[in-house]
C-alpha positions as CSV (number, residue, x, y, z in Angstrom):
1,M,74.7,-25.0,-150.9
2,K,73.1,-28.4,-150.7
3,K,69.5,-27.1,-150.6
4,I,70.6,-24.6,-153.5
5,I,71.7,-27.9,-155.6
6,Q,68.6,-29.7,-154.5
7,I,66.6,-26.9,-156.3
8,I,68.5,-27.4,-159.0
9,V,68.1,-30.8,-159.5
10,L,64.6,-30.7,-158.6
11,A,64.2,-27.8,-161.3
12,V,65.8,-29.9,-164.1
13,V,63.9,-33.0,-163.3
14,A,60.7,-30.6,-163.9
15,M,61.5,-29.1,-166.9
16,S,62.3,-32.6,-168.4
17,C,59.1,-34.3,-167.3
18,S,57.3,-31.1,-168.9
19,N,58.9,-31.5,-172.1
20,T,57.0,-31.6,-175.0
21,Q,57.8,-35.3,-175.8
22,Q,56.4,-36.9,-172.6
23,P,57.0,-40.3,-172.1
24,N,54.5,-43.2,-172.4
25,I,53.8,-44.3,-168.8
26,I,52.9,-48.2,-168.4
27,Y,51.7,-49.1,-164.8
28,I,52.2,-53.0,-164.4
29,M,49.9,-54.3,-161.1
30,S,49.9,-58.1,-160.0
31,D,47.5,-59.5,-157.7
32,D,48.7,-60.2,-154.1
33,H,52.5,-60.5,-155.6
34,A,54.6,-60.1,-152.4
35,A,57.8,-58.3,-152.5
36,H,59.6,-61.4,-151.0
37,A,58.5,-63.5,-153.8
38,I,60.5,-61.5,-156.4
39,G,64.2,-62.2,-156.2
40,A,65.5,-58.9,-156.8
41,Y,64.0,-58.1,-153.1
42,G,66.1,-61.1,-151.6
43,G,64.9,-63.1,-148.7
44,R,64.3,-66.9,-148.6
45,L,62.4,-67.2,-151.9
46,A,65.1,-65.6,-154.0
47,T,67.3,-68.9,-154.2
48,L,64.2,-70.1,-156.5
49,D,64.9,-67.1,-159.3
50,P,61.3,-66.8,-159.5
51,T,61.1,-63.6,-161.3
52,P,64.2,-63.0,-163.7
53,N,62.1,-60.7,-166.1
54,L,61.3,-58.3,-163.0
55,D,64.8,-58.6,-161.5
56,K,66.3,-57.2,-164.8
57,L,64.1,-54.4,-164.7
58,A,65.0,-54.1,-161.3
59,S,68.5,-53.8,-162.0
60,E,68.0,-51.3,-164.9
61,G,66.4,-49.2,-162.8
62,M,65.3,-48.2,-159.0
63,L,64.1,-50.7,-156.6
64,F,62.1,-49.3,-153.7
65,E,62.7,-51.3,-150.3
66,N,60.1,-49.6,-148.1
67,C,56.7,-49.4,-150.2
68,F,54.1,-49.9,-148.1
69,A,50.0,-50.3,-149.0
70,T,47.8,-48.1,-146.7
71,N,44.8,-50.9,-146.8
72,S,46.0,-54.4,-147.6
73,I,43.0,-55.3,-149.4
74,C,42.4,-55.5,-153.3
75,T,39.4,-53.0,-153.8
76,P,40.7,-50.5,-151.2
77,S,44.3,-50.4,-152.4
78,R,43.2,-50.1,-156.1
79,A,41.0,-47.2,-155.0
80,T,43.9,-45.8,-153.1
81,I,46.0,-46.0,-156.3
82,L,43.9,-44.4,-158.6
83,T,43.0,-41.4,-156.4
84,G,46.1,-40.9,-154.2
85,Q,43.8,-41.0,-151.3
86,Y,43.4,-42.8,-147.9
87,S,40.3,-45.0,-147.5
88,Q,38.5,-42.7,-145.7
89,T,38.8,-39.8,-147.8
90,N,37.9,-42.0,-151.4
91,G,35.0,-43.6,-149.3
92,V,36.5,-47.1,-150.4
93,L,37.0,-48.9,-146.7
94,D,36.5,-52.7,-147.6
95,L,35.7,-55.1,-150.5
96,D,32.4,-53.8,-150.8
97,G,33.5,-50.2,-151.6
98,V,32.7,-48.6,-155.1
99,L,35.1,-46.1,-156.4
100,D,32.6,-43.7,-158.1
101,T,33.2,-42.5,-161.7
102,S,33.5,-38.8,-160.5
103,K,36.7,-40.2,-158.3
104,Q,38.8,-42.0,-161.2
105,Y,41.5,-39.1,-160.9
106,L,44.2,-40.5,-162.2
107,P,43.1,-41.4,-166.0
108,V,41.1,-38.1,-165.6
109,E,44.3,-36.1,-165.3
110,M,46.2,-37.6,-167.8
111,K,44.0,-37.4,-170.0
112,K,43.9,-33.4,-169.4
113,L,47.7,-33.8,-170.3
114,G,47.0,-35.1,-173.6
115,Y,47.2,-38.7,-173.0
116,E,45.5,-41.5,-174.6
117,T,44.6,-43.6,-171.4
118,A,43.5,-47.3,-171.1
119,I,43.3,-49.8,-168.4
120,I,43.4,-53.8,-169.5
121,G,43.1,-56.9,-167.1
122,K,41.7,-56.9,-163.3
123,W,40.0,-53.3,-162.1
124,H,37.8,-54.8,-159.2
125,L,36.2,-51.3,-158.6
126,K,32.3,-52.8,-159.1
127,I,31.6,-49.7,-161.6
128,E,32.6,-49.0,-165.2
129,P,36.1,-47.8,-165.6
130,S,34.5,-45.2,-167.6
131,A,37.1,-42.4,-167.2
132,F,39.5,-44.0,-169.4
133,D,39.7,-44.1,-173.2
134,Y,39.6,-47.7,-173.5
135,Y,38.9,-50.3,-171.0
136,S,39.1,-54.4,-171.0
137,V,38.5,-55.4,-167.5
138,L,37.6,-58.8,-165.7
139,E,34.3,-59.6,-164.3
140,G,34.9,-59.1,-160.6
141,Q,37.6,-61.1,-159.4
142,G,37.6,-62.8,-162.7
143,K,38.5,-66.5,-163.6
144,Y,42.0,-67.9,-164.3
145,F,41.1,-69.6,-167.5
146,N,39.0,-68.3,-170.7
147,P,38.2,-65.1,-168.4
148,E,35.5,-62.6,-169.6
149,F,35.8,-59.1,-169.9
150,Y,33.8,-55.8,-169.9
151,E,35.0,-54.2,-172.8
152,K,34.7,-50.8,-174.4
153,G,33.1,-50.3,-177.6
154,K,31.6,-53.6,-177.2
155,G,28.1,-52.7,-176.3
156,K,26.8,-50.7,-173.1
157,Y,28.2,-51.8,-169.9
158,P,27.7,-53.9,-168.1
159,N,26.4,-56.3,-171.2
160,N,29.5,-55.4,-173.1
161,I,30.9,-58.9,-172.0
162,V,33.5,-60.1,-174.4
163,K,34.7,-63.7,-174.0
164,T,38.2,-65.4,-174.5
165,E,40.4,-68.4,-174.3
166,G,43.4,-69.3,-172.3
167,H,45.1,-68.1,-169.1
168,S,44.2,-64.7,-167.7
169,S,48.1,-64.0,-167.7
170,D,48.5,-64.7,-171.3
171,V,45.2,-63.3,-172.2
172,I,45.7,-60.0,-170.7
173,T,49.0,-59.3,-171.8
174,N,48.4,-60.3,-175.6
175,K,45.2,-57.6,-175.2
176,V,47.9,-55.3,-174.1
177,I,50.0,-55.9,-176.9
178,S,47.1,-55.6,-179.1
179,W,46.1,-52.3,-177.9
180,I,49.5,-50.8,-178.1
181,T,49.9,-51.7,-181.9
182,G,46.4,-51.0,-182.8
183,R,46.6,-47.4,-181.6
184,K,45.5,-44.8,-184.5
185,D,47.6,-41.8,-183.4
186,K,51.1,-43.4,-182.4
187,K,52.4,-39.3,-181.9
188,K,50.2,-39.3,-178.9
189,P,51.6,-40.2,-175.4
190,F,49.6,-43.1,-173.8
191,F,49.2,-44.0,-170.4
192,L,48.2,-47.9,-169.8
193,M,46.9,-49.8,-166.7
194,Y,48.4,-53.3,-167.2
195,H,46.9,-55.5,-164.3
196,F,47.2,-59.4,-164.2
197,K,44.9,-61.3,-162.1
198,A,47.7,-63.7,-160.9
199,P,49.0,-65.1,-158.1
200,H,45.6,-64.2,-156.5
201,D,44.5,-67.1,-154.3
202,W,42.8,-69.6,-155.6
203,F,45.8,-70.4,-157.8
204,E,45.6,-71.8,-161.1
205,N,48.7,-71.6,-163.2
206,A,48.7,-72.4,-167.1
207,P,49.5,-76.0,-167.5
208,R,53.1,-75.6,-169.1
209,Y,54.0,-74.7,-165.1
210,D,53.0,-77.9,-163.7
211,S,56.6,-79.0,-163.4
212,Y,58.1,-76.0,-162.4
213,L,59.3,-76.6,-158.7
214,A,58.0,-80.2,-158.9
215,D,61.3,-81.3,-157.6
216,V,62.4,-78.5,-155.3
217,K,61.5,-77.9,-151.7
218,V,60.6,-74.2,-151.1
219,P,62.4,-72.8,-148.3
220,E,60.1,-72.2,-145.0
221,P,59.9,-69.6,-142.5
222,E,60.9,-70.5,-139.0
223,N,58.0,-68.8,-137.7
224,L,55.4,-71.2,-139.6
225,Y,56.1,-73.2,-136.6
226,S,57.0,-71.6,-133.6
227,Q,56.4,-67.7,-132.4
228,P,55.8,-68.1,-128.5
229,N,56.3,-64.2,-128.1
230,W,54.1,-62.8,-131.1
231,G,51.0,-61.0,-131.3
232,S,48.6,-59.8,-128.1
233,E,45.3,-60.6,-127.1
234,G,43.8,-59.0,-130.0
235,T,45.6,-61.8,-131.9
236,R,45.6,-64.6,-129.7
237,G,42.9,-63.9,-127.4
238,R,43.3,-64.0,-123.5
239,N,45.4,-66.8,-122.3
240,D,45.4,-68.0,-126.3
241,S,41.4,-68.4,-126.7
242,L,41.5,-67.2,-129.9
243,I,44.7,-69.3,-131.2
244,H,42.3,-71.5,-133.5
245,E,40.3,-68.6,-134.8
246,I,42.4,-65.8,-135.7
247,G,43.6,-65.8,-139.2
248,T,43.3,-68.5,-141.6
249,S,46.4,-70.7,-141.2
250,V,48.8,-73.5,-142.9
251,S,48.6,-75.8,-140.2
252,R,45.7,-77.3,-138.6
253,R,45.5,-74.3,-136.3
254,H,42.6,-72.5,-137.6
255,Q,39.3,-74.7,-136.7
256,F,37.7,-73.9,-140.0
257,N,40.0,-72.5,-142.3
258,G,43.5,-74.6,-142.6
259,Y,45.1,-75.6,-145.5
260,V,46.3,-78.9,-144.4
261,D,42.2,-79.3,-144.3
262,H,41.8,-77.6,-147.4
263,F,44.5,-79.8,-149.5
264,K,42.4,-83.3,-147.4
265,I,46.0,-84.1,-145.9
266,D,45.7,-87.4,-144.0
267,K,44.6,-86.9,-140.7
268,N,47.2,-89.5,-139.5
269,I,50.0,-87.6,-140.6
270,P,51.8,-85.8,-137.5
271,D,51.0,-81.7,-137.3
272,H,54.6,-80.5,-138.4
273,E,55.0,-82.9,-141.1
274,A,51.4,-82.0,-142.5
275,T,52.3,-78.4,-142.2
276,S,55.1,-78.7,-144.2
277,M,53.5,-80.6,-146.8
278,A,50.3,-78.3,-146.7
279,Y,53.2,-75.1,-147.2
280,Q,54.9,-77.3,-150.3
281,M,51.5,-77.2,-152.0
282,Y,50.7,-73.4,-151.4
283,L,53.7,-72.1,-152.2
284,K,54.2,-74.1,-155.8
285,K,50.6,-73.3,-156.6
286,Y,51.4,-69.4,-155.9
287,L,55.1,-69.7,-157.5
288,R,53.7,-70.9,-160.5
289,C,51.6,-68.3,-161.3
290,V,54.1,-65.6,-160.4
291,K,56.3,-67.6,-163.1
292,G,53.4,-66.7,-165.5
293,V,53.3,-63.2,-164.9
294,D,57.3,-62.9,-164.9
295,D,57.3,-64.8,-168.0
296,N,54.6,-62.7,-170.0
297,L,56.7,-59.5,-168.6
298,G,59.6,-61.2,-170.5
299,N,57.6,-61.3,-173.7
300,F,55.9,-57.8,-173.0
301,F,59.4,-56.0,-172.7
302,Q,61.0,-57.7,-175.9
303,F,57.8,-56.7,-177.7
304,L,58.4,-53.1,-176.1
305,K,62.2,-53.2,-177.5
306,D,61.4,-54.6,-180.7
307,N,59.3,-51.5,-181.0
308,D,61.7,-49.0,-179.7
309,L,59.6,-48.4,-176.9
310,Y,61.5,-49.7,-173.8
311,K,63.8,-47.0,-173.2
312,N,61.7,-44.0,-173.5
313,T,58.9,-45.5,-171.7
314,V,58.4,-45.3,-167.7
315,I,57.7,-48.4,-166.7
316,V,56.1,-49.1,-163.1
317,Y,55.7,-52.7,-161.5
318,S,53.9,-53.0,-158.5
319,A,51.4,-55.0,-156.7
320,D,48.0,-54.0,-155.1
321,Q,49.5,-55.1,-151.7
322,G,51.6,-58.1,-150.4
323,M,50.8,-61.5,-149.0
324,M,51.2,-63.9,-146.2
325,L,52.9,-66.6,-147.5
326,G,53.3,-69.1,-144.7
327,E,54.8,-66.4,-142.0
328,H,53.5,-66.5,-138.5
329,D,51.3,-69.4,-139.7
330,M,49.2,-67.4,-142.0
331,V,48.0,-66.7,-145.7
332,D,46.3,-64.0,-147.5
333,K,47.0,-60.2,-146.8
334,R,45.0,-57.7,-144.9
335,W,47.6,-57.6,-141.7
336,M,49.9,-55.1,-141.1
337,Y,52.7,-57.7,-140.6
338,E,55.2,-57.2,-143.1
339,E,54.8,-59.6,-145.7
340,A,51.1,-58.4,-146.1
341,T,51.6,-54.8,-146.4
342,R,55.0,-54.5,-148.1
343,M,54.2,-53.7,-151.8
344,P,57.0,-54.0,-154.6
345,F,57.3,-50.8,-156.6
346,I,60.2,-50.7,-159.2
347,I,60.4,-48.0,-161.4
348,H,62.2,-47.9,-165.2
349,Y,62.8,-44.8,-167.4
350,P,66.7,-44.5,-168.2
351,E,66.3,-40.9,-169.4
352,L,65.4,-39.8,-165.4
353,V,66.1,-43.0,-163.3
354,K,69.8,-44.4,-162.7
355,A,70.3,-48.4,-163.4
356,G,70.8,-50.4,-160.0
357,Q,69.3,-48.1,-157.5
358,R,67.6,-49.2,-154.1
359,S,65.8,-46.7,-152.0
360,Q,64.7,-47.1,-148.5
361,S,62.8,-43.9,-148.4
362,I,59.1,-44.9,-147.2
363,I,56.6,-44.5,-149.9
364,N,53.0,-46.1,-149.9
365,N,50.2,-46.5,-152.2
366,T,48.9,-43.0,-151.9
367,D,51.9,-41.6,-153.7
368,F,51.7,-43.6,-157.4
369,A,48.9,-41.4,-158.6
370,P,51.0,-38.4,-157.6
371,T,54.2,-39.6,-159.2
372,L,52.4,-40.6,-162.4
373,I,51.0,-37.5,-162.7
374,D,54.3,-35.6,-162.3
375,L,56.4,-37.7,-164.7
376,A,53.7,-36.9,-167.4
377,G,54.5,-33.3,-166.8
378,G,51.2,-32.6,-164.8
379,K,50.4,-31.0,-161.5
380,V,49.5,-33.2,-158.6
381,P,45.7,-32.2,-157.4
382,D,45.5,-30.8,-154.0
383,K,43.0,-33.3,-152.9
384,M,45.5,-35.9,-153.5
385,Q,46.7,-36.9,-150.2
386,G,50.1,-38.6,-151.4
387,K,53.1,-36.9,-152.9
388,S,55.3,-37.0,-156.2
389,I,58.6,-39.5,-155.4
390,I,60.4,-37.7,-158.4
391,P,63.0,-36.2,-155.9
392,L,63.7,-39.9,-154.4
393,L,64.4,-41.1,-158.1
394,N,67.2,-38.9,-158.1
395,G,68.5,-40.2,-154.8
396,E,67.4,-36.8,-152.6
397,E,64.9,-37.4,-150.1
398,P,63.1,-34.1,-149.0
399,A,63.5,-32.7,-145.6
400,D,59.9,-33.0,-144.8
401,W,59.8,-36.6,-146.5
402,R,57.6,-39.0,-144.1
403,T,59.2,-40.9,-141.4
404,G,56.4,-43.5,-140.9
405,T,53.8,-44.4,-142.8
406,Y,50.1,-44.8,-141.8
407,Y,47.9,-48.5,-142.1
408,R,44.5,-49.6,-141.5
409,Y,42.6,-52.6,-142.0
410,W,38.8,-52.3,-141.7
411,M,37.3,-55.8,-142.5
412,H,36.7,-57.1,-138.8
413,L,36.9,-60.9,-138.7
414,T,35.5,-60.9,-142.5
415,H,36.2,-63.9,-144.4
416,H,39.7,-64.6,-142.9
417,D,39.0,-63.9,-139.3
418,I,41.2,-61.1,-139.0
419,P,40.9,-58.4,-136.4
420,A,40.5,-55.0,-137.4
421,H,43.2,-52.7,-136.7
422,F,45.4,-49.4,-137.6
423,G,49.2,-48.2,-136.7
424,I,52.2,-46.9,-138.2
425,R,55.7,-48.3,-139.5
426,T,58.5,-46.5,-139.4
427,K,61.7,-47.4,-140.5
428,D,62.7,-48.7,-137.1
429,Y,59.4,-49.9,-135.3
430,K,55.9,-50.8,-136.1
431,L,53.3,-49.7,-133.5
432,I,49.7,-51.6,-134.0
433,F,46.7,-51.4,-132.6
434,F,43.9,-54.0,-132.6
435,Y,40.4,-52.0,-131.7
436,G,38.2,-55.3,-131.9
437,R,34.9,-53.8,-133.8
438,H,33.9,-53.9,-137.3
439,W,33.2,-50.3,-138.5
440,D,29.9,-51.7,-139.8
441,L,27.7,-52.7,-137.0
442,K,25.2,-54.3,-139.0
443,Q,27.9,-57.0,-139.8
444,E,28.3,-57.6,-136.1
445,G,26.5,-61.1,-135.9
446,D,27.0,-62.5,-139.3
447,L,29.2,-65.5,-139.9
448,S,32.5,-64.2,-141.0
449,R,32.6,-66.5,-143.9
450,N,28.8,-65.9,-144.8
451,W,28.8,-68.1,-147.9
452,L,29.0,-71.1,-145.5
453,T,27.0,-73.0,-142.5
454,P,27.3,-72.1,-139.1
455,D,29.0,-75.1,-138.2
456,R,31.6,-74.0,-140.4
457,S,32.5,-70.3,-139.5
458,F,33.2,-68.1,-136.8
459,K,30.6,-65.0,-136.4
460,V,31.6,-61.3,-136.7
461,R,32.0,-59.9,-132.9
462,P,34.1,-58.0,-130.8
463,T,37.5,-59.2,-129.8
464,P,40.1,-58.0,-127.3
465,V,41.5,-54.7,-127.6
466,S,45.7,-55.0,-127.5
467,W,48.8,-53.2,-129.0
468,E,51.8,-54.7,-130.4
469,L,55.1,-53.1,-131.1
470,Y,58.0,-54.7,-133.1
471,D,61.6,-53.3,-133.0
472,L,62.3,-54.0,-136.7
473,N,66.3,-54.0,-136.3
474,K,66.4,-56.7,-134.0
475,D,63.5,-58.4,-134.8
476,P,62.8,-58.1,-138.6
477,H,60.3,-61.3,-138.9
478,E,58.0,-59.8,-136.0
479,V,58.0,-62.7,-133.3
480,N,58.6,-60.7,-130.4
481,N,55.9,-58.3,-129.1
482,V,57.8,-55.8,-127.0
483,Y,54.8,-53.5,-126.4
484,N,54.8,-53.9,-122.5
485,N,58.8,-53.6,-122.5
486,P,59.5,-50.8,-120.1
487,A,62.7,-49.8,-122.2
488,Y,60.3,-48.7,-125.2
489,S,57.9,-46.7,-123.2
490,E,60.0,-43.5,-124.9
491,V,59.5,-44.9,-128.2
492,I,55.9,-45.6,-127.6
493,K,55.2,-42.3,-126.5
494,E,56.7,-40.7,-129.9
495,L,55.0,-43.3,-131.9
496,K,51.6,-42.5,-130.8
497,V,52.1,-38.9,-131.4
498,E,52.9,-39.3,-134.7
499,L,50.1,-41.7,-135.4
500,K,47.5,-39.2,-133.9
501,R,49.0,-36.6,-136.0
502,Q,48.9,-38.7,-139.3
503,R,45.3,-40.0,-138.3
504,E,43.9,-36.5,-138.2
505,A,45.9,-35.1,-141.5
506,Y,44.6,-38.2,-143.6
507,N,41.3,-37.8,-142.0
508,E,41.5,-41.3,-140.8
509,T,39.9,-40.4,-137.4
510,D,36.8,-42.3,-136.0
511,K,34.5,-39.4,-135.6
512,A,32.0,-41.4,-137.7
513,Y,32.2,-44.6,-135.7
514,P,31.9,-44.0,-132.1
515,H,31.8,-47.3,-131.0
516,I,35.6,-47.4,-132.5
517,Q,36.4,-44.2,-131.2
518,K,35.0,-45.6,-127.6
519,N,37.8,-48.4,-127.8
520,V,40.6,-46.2,-129.0
521,D,39.7,-43.4,-126.1
522,E,39.7,-46.1,-123.3
523,N,42.7,-47.8,-124.5
524,W,44.8,-45.3,-125.9
525,N,47.6,-45.2,-123.0
């Protein structure tokens, strides 16, 4: 009986999504906006009320608690979102990857369904976004102030540069509103990707936010200062020999790349106090950029309401990945730890999604494109490896829904001295394998931060191989690696079976990288 009801529900949903009155679809994405920096997600920063407009959007729609990036770094994540594919399949492993025009699947599929398509804001995929009907995208990373855009209709790419004045969050929002207002065929549905640069570091907020949080102490994570049972030889080195090398730090821990030194805090100030000072400065700069995003979204949502577009438009809010905000004495993303790999995902569409829902189902960014295509009434292409989450929007988790999500970070030691790793995350556990090699052997021997001199950077080189296991129910902040605890031996066996299955199913093995496969084979058990 339950299965019959589920089939009926899905049929109704399919009919509603294939209705001739297709919904407009707006996909909003910020850069590095961690879920735990959104009030609706709770956590230590929620008391600061950083995102009232996003919180309201979540209260009127559905919030996903367990949404994860499959490769937590800007360019690969954006490629996954557009293709519905894992990194080896779409070909974008790292920041140097280029998403060929022929693989810009999402806008192509939306155009087939009769949508007018546009992308405005950050693109970061190194090639013209020509699959969209209209684009106005930042040059590379883009500037916080007076950003320049490649804009369709302003000449031949890449000479079609348009200069603007103002803060990027304001400029991008104004461009979005102008594009919606200026559309010629208002009867045609539109699909818009609205992408902020903020809050990517190096943070620069609009001046009106300079006083925001000035007199407030931002709550600090306990593992900023102490985590004696965290990590493994792959992240700490043998006998902690890499503790001053691995991962950009808030504190003075990292020899070359710690924020106490970046902020030029007096060397005579004791370590704990200096770390707290650096953390407060870092978080306030970050949250001021977040505040600018949220305020712009408040203005944008009001614009939609004023133009009768709010209730009949699918609005999705997400980020390209999470962000370490001092947890484990780390900043930046890339890690498989919760704060870096968890993505916010909020969807608002009153015609389909009931208000005030929160889902615990595991989704990842391969699911975004299939979901948006499904909502538009289309058929998800077989080449996409993700799944539509429409059943989850109705509170029904299909029997064959994933129980764990695969993750892989490829850029061994590059930029932030973070070792390459892959793993699997279920609702209860996280298993991570640090395999200690760069995929591109030509990069081994280079400086990890190759824009600096050798006396200010470590080299890309092999690092120790190791496993880490975290019991997420007992240890949600991941400070106690239990991989070597015999009590978890059966759990580890089961997780490795699923990890291997997903690596094979999603074309994520290392057949093309025998030096990595050797480490996998020799250290699997």
